[in-house]
Each structure stands twice: as structure tokens, then as C-alpha cells.
C-alpha positions as CSV (number, residue, x, y, z in Angstrom):
1,M,111.5,112.8,131.8
2,N,109.4,112.6,134.9
3,T,106.2,110.4,134.7
4,P,103.4,112.2,137.0
5,I,100.7,110.2,136.1
6,C,102.1,106.6,136.4
7,D,103.9,108.5,139.9
8,F,100.3,108.8,141.2
9,V,98.5,105.4,140.2
10,K,101.7,103.6,141.1
11,S,101.6,105.6,144.8
12,Y,97.7,104.8,144.6
13,S,97.4,101.4,144.1
14,N,100.2,100.4,146.6
15,K,98.4,101.9,149.5
16,N,96.1,99.3,149.4
17,T,93.1,102.0,149.7
18,V,89.5,100.7,149.8
19,R,88.2,101.5,146.5
20,A,84.9,103.2,146.9
21,H,84.5,104.9,143.4
22,M,84.8,103.6,140.1
23,P,85.4,101.2,138.0
24,G,84.1,98.3,139.3
25,H,86.5,95.5,139.1
26,K,87.8,97.6,142.4
27,G,91.3,96.8,141.5
28,E,90.9,92.8,141.2
29,S,93.1,91.3,139.0
30,M,91.7,89.4,136.2
31,L,94.0,91.1,133.4
32,S,96.7,91.9,135.7
33,F,96.3,95.4,134.9
34,E,93.2,96.4,136.8
35,H,95.2,97.7,140.2
36,L,96.1,100.4,137.6
37,D,92.7,101.2,135.9
38,I,91.1,104.8,138.4
39,T,89.1,107.2,137.7
40,E,89.3,111.1,138.6
41,I,89.3,110.4,142.4
42,K,91.7,113.3,144.6
43,G,94.8,113.8,143.4
44,A,94.4,111.7,139.7
45,D,93.6,114.9,138.1
46,S,91.0,115.6,135.7
47,L,91.6,115.6,131.4
48,F,89.8,118.3,130.7
49,E,90.0,120.5,133.5
50,A,93.9,119.4,133.7
51,S,95.1,121.4,136.6
52,S,98.0,119.1,137.7
53,I,99.5,115.6,137.1
54,I,97.7,115.4,133.7
55,K,98.8,119.0,132.9
56,E,102.2,118.1,134.0
57,S,102.6,115.3,131.6
58,E,100.8,116.9,128.5
59,D,103.1,120.0,129.3
60,N,106.0,117.5,129.1
61,A,104.4,116.1,125.9
62,S,104.2,119.7,124.5
63,E,108.3,120.5,125.2
64,L,108.8,117.3,123.1
65,F,106.9,118.0,120.1
66,G,107.5,121.6,120.2
67,A,103.5,122.7,120.2
68,H,100.6,123.0,122.5
69,T,99.8,119.2,122.9
70,Y,96.6,117.5,124.4
71,Y,95.7,114.2,125.2
72,S,92.8,111.6,123.9
73,T,92.1,108.6,125.4
74,E,89.9,108.4,122.3
75,G,91.9,108.1,119.4
76,S,92.5,110.9,116.2
77,S,88.8,110.7,115.8
78,L,88.8,112.5,118.9
79,C,91.1,115.0,118.4
80,I,89.8,115.7,114.4
81,R,86.2,116.3,115.8
82,A,88.1,118.6,118.0
83,M,89.6,120.5,115.7
84,L,86.9,121.3,113.3
85,Y,85.5,122.5,115.9
86,L,87.7,124.9,116.9
87,T,88.1,125.8,113.4
88,A,84.3,125.9,113.4
89,L,84.6,128.9,116.2
90,Y,87.4,130.3,114.2
91,A,85.3,130.8,111.6
92,K,82.8,132.5,113.0
93,E,85.2,135.1,115.4
94,C,86.5,136.0,112.2
95,G,83.4,136.2,109.7
96,K,84.3,133.6,107.4
97,A,82.2,130.7,105.9
98,P,82.4,127.5,107.8
99,L,83.6,125.4,104.7
100,I,86.6,123.5,104.2
101,L,88.5,122.2,101.2
102,A,89.5,118.7,101.7
103,G,91.4,115.7,100.6
104,R,89.1,113.0,99.7
105,N,91.0,110.5,100.7
106,A,89.8,111.7,104.4
107,H,89.0,109.7,107.4
108,K,85.2,108.9,108.2
109,S,86.0,110.7,111.6
110,F,86.0,113.7,109.4
111,V,83.3,112.6,107.3
112,S,81.3,112.6,111.2
113,A,82.9,116.0,112.2
114,L,81.3,118.0,109.6
115,A,78.0,116.2,110.3
116,L,78.0,116.9,114.0
117,L,79.4,120.5,113.5
118,D,77.5,121.5,110.1
119,L,80.2,122.3,108.4
120,D,80.5,122.4,104.8
121,V,83.0,120.5,102.8
122,E,84.2,121.0,98.9
123,W,86.6,118.1,97.9
124,L,89.7,118.4,96.3
125,Y,90.9,115.4,94.0
126,S,93.9,115.0,92.5
127,K,94.5,113.8,88.3
128,D,95.8,110.6,90.0
129,S,93.2,110.2,92.6
130,T,91.7,106.7,94.1
131,Y,90.0,106.7,97.3
132,L,92.8,106.1,99.7
133,F,95.3,108.6,97.7
134,C,94.6,112.1,96.7
135,N,97.7,114.0,95.9
136,I,97.1,117.8,96.2
137,D,100.6,119.9,95.2
138,A,100.8,123.6,95.7
139,V,100.6,124.7,93.0
140,S,96.9,122.8,92.3
141,L,95.8,124.5,95.6
142,D,97.0,127.8,95.0
143,E,95.0,128.1,91.8
144,K,91.9,126.2,93.5
145,L,92.4,129.0,96.4
146,S,92.5,132.0,94.2
147,S,89.6,131.3,91.8
148,M,87.1,131.0,94.7
149,V,85.2,133.8,95.5
150,V,84.4,132.7,99.0
151,K,87.7,131.2,100.9
152,P,87.1,128.5,102.8
153,V,88.3,129.3,106.5
154,A,90.5,126.0,106.5
155,V,92.3,123.3,104.2
156,Y,92.3,119.7,105.0
157,I,94.7,117.4,104.3
158,T,95.2,113.4,105.1
159,S,99.4,112.7,105.1
160,P,100.4,110.1,105.5
161,D,97.7,108.2,104.2
162,Y,97.3,104.6,104.4
163,L,99.5,103.8,101.4
164,S,102.1,105.4,102.8
165,N,102.5,108.7,100.6
166,M,102.9,112.1,102.1
167,A,101.9,115.8,101.0
168,D,104.3,118.1,100.7
169,I,103.3,120.0,103.8
170,K,105.5,122.9,103.7
171,T,104.6,124.2,100.1
172,L,100.5,123.5,101.0
173,S,101.5,125.4,104.3
174,A,102.8,128.8,102.4
175,V,100.0,128.6,100.1
176,C,97.0,128.7,103.1
177,K,99.2,131.4,104.4
178,K,99.0,133.4,101.6
179,H,95.6,133.1,100.9
180,E,94.7,133.4,104.7
181,V,93.3,130.3,105.8
182,L,94.0,127.6,107.8
183,L,96.0,123.9,107.7
184,L,94.9,121.6,109.3
185,V,96.5,117.8,109.1
186,D,95.7,114.2,109.8
187,N,98.3,113.2,111.0
188,A,97.0,110.0,112.9
189,H,99.9,107.9,111.1
190,G,102.6,110.0,111.9
191,A,103.4,110.8,115.3
192,Y,106.9,109.3,115.0
193,L,107.4,112.2,112.3
194,K,108.8,114.7,114.9
195,F,111.6,112.6,116.0
196,L,113.7,111.6,112.6
197,K,116.8,113.1,112.0
198,E,115.1,116.1,110.4
199,S,111.8,116.9,111.9
200,E,108.8,115.9,109.1
201,H,106.3,116.3,111.6
202,P,103.1,118.7,110.3
203,I,103.4,121.1,113.3
204,D,107.0,122.0,112.0
205,L,106.1,122.3,108.5
206,G,103.7,124.8,108.9
207,A,100.2,123.3,109.9
208,V,98.4,125.2,112.1
209,M,96.6,122.1,113.8
210,C,97.1,118.3,113.6
211,C,96.2,114.9,115.1
212,D,98.7,112.2,116.1
213,S,97.9,108.7,116.6
214,A,100.5,108.0,119.8
215,H,99.1,104.4,119.8
216,K,99.9,103.7,115.8
217,T,103.7,104.1,115.6
218,L,105.1,104.9,119.6
219,P,104.8,102.5,122.3
220,V,101.7,103.8,123.0
221,L,98.3,101.8,124.1
222,T,95.5,101.5,121.7
223,G,93.3,105.1,122.1
224,G,96.1,107.2,122.9
225,A,96.7,110.1,120.6
226,Y,97.7,114.0,120.3
227,L,95.7,117.0,119.7
228,H,98.8,119.6,118.8
229,I,98.5,123.2,118.1
230,S,101.1,125.3,116.8
231,K,102.3,128.1,119.0
232,D,101.8,130.7,116.2
233,A,98.0,130.2,116.2
234,K,95.6,132.1,117.3
235,K,94.6,132.6,121.1
236,L,91.3,131.0,120.7
237,F,92.4,127.3,119.7
238,C,94.5,126.7,122.9
239,S,92.0,129.1,125.2
240,K,89.1,126.2,124.2
241,A,91.2,123.2,123.2
242,K,90.2,121.8,126.2
243,C,86.1,122.5,125.9
244,A,86.6,121.0,122.3
245,L,87.8,117.6,123.6
246,S,85.4,117.2,125.8
247,L,82.6,118.3,123.8
248,F,83.1,115.0,121.8
249,A,84.8,112.8,124.5
250,S,83.3,110.1,127.1
251,T,83.4,112.0,130.6
252,S,85.4,109.0,132.0
253,P,88.9,109.0,130.4
254,S,91.2,105.7,130.3
255,Y,93.6,105.9,133.1
256,L,95.7,103.2,131.5
257,I,95.8,104.7,128.1
258,L,96.7,108.4,130.0
259,Q,99.7,106.7,131.7
260,S,100.8,104.8,128.6
261,L,100.9,108.3,127.0
262,D,102.6,109.9,130.1
263,M,105.7,106.8,129.9
264,A,105.6,107.5,126.2
265,N,107.3,110.9,127.2
266,K,109.9,109.4,129.4
267,Y,110.7,106.6,125.9
268,I,110.4,109.4,124.0
269,A,113.4,111.7,125.9
270,D,115.5,108.8,126.7
271,G,117.0,108.6,123.3
272,Y,114.0,107.3,120.9
273,S,115.2,109.6,118.1
274,E,118.7,107.9,118.3
275,K,116.8,104.5,118.3
276,L,114.5,105.5,115.4
277,S,117.1,106.7,113.2
278,K,118.8,103.1,113.4
279,F,115.7,101.1,112.8
280,V,114.6,103.5,109.6
281,E,118.1,102.5,108.2
282,S,117.2,98.7,109.0
283,V,114.0,99.6,107.6
284,D,114.7,101.2,104.2
285,S,117.7,98.7,103.8
286,I,115.1,96.1,103.9
287,K,112.9,98.2,101.2
288,S,116.3,98.0,98.9
289,E,116.5,94.5,98.8
290,L,113.1,93.9,98.0
291,I,113.1,96.1,95.2
292,S,115.9,94.5,93.7
293,S,114.3,91.6,94.3
294,G,111.1,92.7,91.8
295,Y,108.6,94.0,94.3
296,T,107.2,97.5,93.5
297,L,106.9,99.6,96.5
298,V,104.8,102.6,96.7
299,G,104.9,105.4,99.4
300,D,107.6,107.2,100.7
301,E,106.9,107.0,104.8
302,K,109.6,105.7,106.6
303,L,107.6,102.9,108.8
304,K,105.5,101.6,106.5
305,I,106.2,99.0,103.9
306,T,103.4,99.5,100.6
307,V,103.9,96.7,97.7
308,K,101.7,96.9,94.8
309,T,101.3,93.2,94.3
310,K,99.8,92.8,91.1
311,D,102.9,93.9,89.6
312,Y,104.4,90.7,91.6
313,G,101.6,88.6,90.3
314,Y,99.3,88.5,93.2
315,I,95.8,90.2,94.5
316,G,96.6,92.4,97.3
317,I,94.3,90.0,99.8
318,D,95.7,87.0,98.6
319,F,99.5,88.2,99.3
320,A,98.4,89.0,102.7
321,D,97.3,85.6,103.3
322,V,100.6,84.1,102.3
323,L,102.2,86.7,104.7
324,R,100.2,84.5,107.3
325,T,101.5,81.4,106.3
326,H,105.0,83.0,107.6
327,N,102.9,84.1,110.8
328,I,102.8,87.7,109.5
329,E,100.0,89.8,109.9
330,C,100.1,93.2,107.6
331,E,98.0,96.4,108.7
332,F,95.9,96.7,105.6
333,C,95.4,95.1,102.7
334,D,93.0,95.1,99.6
335,P,93.2,93.7,95.9
336,D,95.7,95.7,95.3
337,F,98.2,96.9,98.5
338,V,99.5,95.1,101.1
339,V,100.7,97.9,104.1
340,L,102.8,96.9,106.7
341,M,103.2,99.2,109.6
342,L,106.1,98.8,111.4
343,S,107.3,100.8,114.4
344,A,111.0,101.3,116.2
345,N,109.8,98.7,119.1
346,M,110.1,95.9,116.8
347,K,112.7,93.1,117.3
348,E,115.7,92.8,114.7
349,D,114.9,89.3,114.7
350,E,111.4,90.5,113.4
351,L,112.2,92.3,110.2
352,K,114.3,89.6,109.1
353,K,111.3,87.4,109.3
354,I,109.4,89.9,107.5
355,K,112.6,90.0,104.7
356,S,112.7,86.4,104.8
357,A,108.8,85.6,104.0
358,F,108.8,88.3,101.0
359,L,112.2,87.1,99.3
360,N,111.1,83.4,99.5
361,I,107.5,84.4,98.2
362,K,107.8,83.4,94.8
363,K,107.5,85.9,92.1
364,R,104.3,85.4,89.3
365,E,103.3,86.3,86.3
366,S,102.1,90.2,86.8
367,I,98.0,90.7,86.7
368,Q,97.3,93.6,84.5
369,D,93.9,94.3,85.8
370,T,93.4,98.0,87.4
371,P,90.8,99.1,90.1
372,P,87.4,101.0,88.7
373,K,87.8,104.6,88.0
374,L,84.5,106.6,90.1
375,K,83.8,109.6,89.0
376,K,83.3,112.1,91.2
377,P,79.6,111.7,93.0
378,E,77.5,114.1,92.3
379,R,76.2,115.8,96.0
380,V,72.5,115.7,96.8
381,M,72.4,117.5,100.3
382,S,74.6,118.2,102.6
383,I,76.4,115.1,105.1
384,R,74.6,116.5,107.7
385,D,71.4,116.3,106.3
386,A,72.0,112.7,104.9
387,V,72.8,111.7,107.9
388,M,69.8,112.7,110.1
389,S,68.0,111.3,108.1
390,I,65.9,108.2,108.3
391,S,68.1,105.4,105.9
392,K,68.3,101.4,105.6
393,I,70.6,98.8,104.6
394,V,70.6,97.2,101.3
395,D,72.5,95.5,99.3
396,V,74.8,97.4,96.9
397,K,73.1,96.2,93.8
398,D,69.8,98.0,94.9
399,S,72.1,101.3,95.6
400,V,72.0,102.9,92.3
401,G,70.5,106.0,92.1
402,K,70.1,106.0,96.0
403,V,71.6,108.4,98.4
404,M,74.5,108.0,100.5
405,G,72.9,107.8,104.1
406,N,75.9,107.2,107.0
407,S,78.7,105.9,105.1
408,L,79.1,102.3,106.2
409,V,83.0,101.9,105.9
410,S,84.9,99.8,108.3
411,C,88.9,100.3,109.8
412,P,91.1,100.3,108.5
413,P,90.9,102.1,106.2
414,A,87.6,103.8,107.1
415,V,87.6,106.0,104.0
416,P,84.4,106.1,102.4
417,V,84.2,105.6,98.9
418,V,80.5,107.6,98.3
419,V,80.2,110.3,101.1
420,S,76.7,110.7,103.2
421,G,74.8,112.8,100.7
422,E,76.2,111.9,97.3
423,L,74.2,110.1,95.0
424,I,75.6,106.4,94.5
425,D,75.6,105.9,90.5
426,E,77.1,102.7,88.3
427,S,80.6,104.0,88.8
428,A,80.3,103.6,92.3
429,L,78.8,99.8,92.2
430,S,81.8,98.8,90.3
431,C,83.9,100.3,93.7
432,F,81.6,98.8,95.9
433,S,82.1,95.3,93.8
434,Y,85.7,95.8,93.5
435,Y,86.7,96.6,97.3
436,G,84.2,93.7,98.4
437,I,81.3,96.1,99.8
438,K,78.6,94.4,99.7
439,S,75.8,96.3,101.8
440,C,75.5,100.4,102.1
441,E,72.9,102.4,103.7
442,I,70.4,104.6,101.6
443,I,68.0,107.3,102.2
444,E,64.7,106.4,102.5
445,K,62.4,108.9,100.3
């Protein structure tokens, strides 16, 4: 598969042209890659008005993913905002309410998009919901949609989630089609799912739109992502996709990231599926050995190892520190879990190192305490009104009885415990304390 963006930039760099244009480094090396860092000069196309090399590269990606695929150099966060903008347009065109049903474990990018677009949300919970886990099943979703007098325009699901749990997108999609609502999926952690022996990608399973963070599991620079739109989607979505992306994006997209996305097409086309298949077999083997050695693993995502560390006698944060003594840095840890995010680009020696480290950590008596249960917070104002209100940062002990302003939550996992506009109660305070959250932003009345 060709790489039109990479080819153009390489050719331009070799010409030694006087760079009387941005960026200011002028191709002079400080970090070794500046000669490849350009802007939208003649011949380089323009990301949001793509008609030549960027369009050709996006067409290549579309062919690989079996969708209408568009690039983002600002991660899945940009794609999520674009998805919701397109959803808002669709709601207006069809006369539907601008209401979205969403799994409660949504990323803060979803919450900020609701605020920016003034969309309403009704949160979906499962019986065993935590702030990172929300298992929405088809039966419950069908019952919920059937009970609603005013149907939402869309259902929004996060799958895979941070703890490597995957929703049954296929059955959820069938329910959404039955009720004539869109299914949107935050697939930020699952770009690789398309290339398994049997695709588990949301678009193939019936989602209308989804985002993939290419940089999370493919060999792409941080910030590289895809917005995918189903080939069966209404024409509105593709006709307005670039507009939607440009509405929230920088007018100076990174050509380093664009080259990375461009080269990923060639990487995927040149035997990635086979490489991934062999890698997944190796990871499955490691998982089996860890389970046999007494570890409790959770989730069913192929490229994560998620350990419930208290069953092995460790607080998750402490277990991550133990891994660091073996020169292993995990993706995420909290009091209960350690998450390792893997990719087929990892060397065999690295997998052996991970396995050896786990098998050499001594099992201790299990820790019995469990996370505090967060009551469903009471919403007292819209997300938009809360985000746009005057607020102040306070110690969490002074937040009880107050309304959450802008949710200050770091990434990972970037999932708010209490969402903007919700009342902070004692159960929320317990959760803040448990997860090490020391301050929050409350609305000044």
C-alpha cells in the first residue's frame, strides 16, 4: 500500500527548499525529526479540505477498516466531539430530541462535548457499575428504550473500557436498530480489533460511528486517531464529517502525526493481521500461566492484561511500584487493578520479561476491602450550565452538598466520578478519598 503523505514530505525535505513558512524550527534538527515537520504548504493538501495526498491516505485507511475513515491528529477526543456534533445535526434533521443514553463510564471528552454542544444525557448503569465499569447488556437496553416516551437520538457505549471489558456491540446494535436510534462507540482502545482473525471492530458489529485511538495499540505517534463512519450511515454523516472535525480542531494539524497514520496503512496492509494473531496467542499463553499461578485477571480484551491485585495480596498502586522494580511501567493502576496495555510491536523478550516479573512476585494473603459504592448522583443542573458557571477549586472535604463544576480528572483514566452539574454527597466523598482525589471544582452560588 502506498504512503502519499510520507512520500511528499520526504521529497520536500530532500529539496532543501528555503522554508519561509511555519514552523519556526525551519527544519533544523534539535530532536532529529524537524526536517519532516511541515505545514499546509503547496502540494501538502489540507486535513479538513483534503483533496489530494491526505484524501488518498484516508481512502487507504477507509479500505483497510471497511468504513469511511477520517484522520485526527488530536486523538479520539476530537473524534468524540465530531461524532456528537454529527449526532446533533442528525437529531435536528430528523426532529429527534438531542438526548443521548450513555454508559456511565464515559471519558471526560464525551462530557466536555455535551457541554460544548448543549446535548442532554441520561446515564446508563449496570447492577455492578463502578466508575470505570458499566456493563450495558442488550436486554436492559431494550427495556430502557421501550419504556421511554421520548426516545434518545443515540446510545453511546465505551468499549473496550480501561479495565479491558468489552460490550456485546452486535446485540446492542440490534436493539438500537429496532428502536431507530444510533449506536456510537468510544473504541479508543480498540483500533486493532478490526484485524483479529474475526473482526471485533464496532463498525463491523453494527455501530454507526466510532472513534479509534490509533496511537494506543498501533505503531502511530501519540495523537493519531480515526473517526469511522459506517458505509450504511445516512449521507449527512460523511458530508459533514470534515466540518465536524474542523469545528473543534486546531488549524495547524501535525504532519508528523499524519505521516505516522499514513505509514500505519502500509504497516497494516503488510501482514499485520498475521503478526497480531501470533502476538495474541503469546499473550493468551501468558494470561493462562498467570491464572494458574494464582492471579485474578479481569476483562476479555486481547491486548490488555488487567490484574485484580487485591486477590494476590497487593494494593494496585503498590503492585505497580513492584513492577517498576522490574523496569516495567504499566498503563494504569488504582487501588484495585493494574492494567498493562500491549501491542504487536512489542518484542518477544519484553513479553518474557513481563511474565517473569509476575511469576517472581510472591503471593500474599488476599486483601478483603472493596471500593466504596457511589450512589447515583443527583443532577441539579445541566452539564453545560455547570461548566459555564463561576466555580472554584476546594479540598474535597469541603465539597459535600455542593454542585460539581468542571470535572477535574486526570488521564488515565479520565473518567469522572461525579459529572458536572451533579450534587456531591458523602458517598462521592468516600470515592474521592479511595481513589486519591484531593480537590474538586465546585460552583459558587
